[in-house]
N, C-alpha and C positions, 0 to 999 in steps of 0.2 A: 491388424492394421486399422488404424483410426483415420479420421478425415484430415487431420493434420499432415500424416505421412503421405497421404495421397496427393495433397496440395503441394507438399515439398517435391515429390517425384515429378508432378506435372510442371512445376517451375523449372526444374533442372532439365527435363526434356525440352521445354519451350526455349530456354537460353541455348541449349545445344543446337536446336533446329535453327535458331536465329543466327548462331555463329557459323553454321555449316551451309546455310542457304547460298550466300555469294560463291563459295567454292564449287557447289553443285551446279549453279547456273553457268559459272565460267567453263566447267568441265563439259557440260552439254553443248556450249558455244564452240569449244574447240573441236568436239566430235563433228559437229555440223560442217566446220570449215575444212576439216580433214576429209570428209566425205565428198565436199564440193571439188576439192583439189584432186582427189582421186578420180572423181568423174571427169574433170577436165583433162587429166592425163590420158584417160582412155578414149576421150573424144566423144563420149556419150553426151548428147544434149541435155541440159537441165530443164527445170521447169519453166515454161514460157510465160512472160508477162502478158497481161490482157492487152497492154498498150501495143504489142507487136502486130496485132491483127489489123488488116486493112478495114476501116470504118468510114462511114459517112461523117463529115464534119458536123459538129452540133451547131445549133443556132447561134450560140454565143461566139463560137469561132468565125462563122460566116459574117456575123455582124461586125466583129473586130477586124476581119480582113477587109471588109468594105469600108469601114472607118479609116483604116490605115491608107487605103489607096486614094482617097480623096485629098485634094490639095489643101494644105494648111493655110488658113487665112488669119493674118495677124489682126488683133483688134486695135493695135496701135497704128496711127497713120503719121507719116513723117511730115 
């Protein structure tokens, strides 16, 4: 087997993987959705998001709330 045969084989395998990759990704996505539906039917809780925890508001949130609560003053006078 010479180097040309190895390159040809690698090219064929590369094209095959390129063609099969979207199908494999879709299959994995379908399996994940099926697992989530099965868990939902059983009533078992899924993974919780970090946003569901009670936390202190950040400085940016505190500042934005303070700015919203102030009366808007128009720069145009009638």
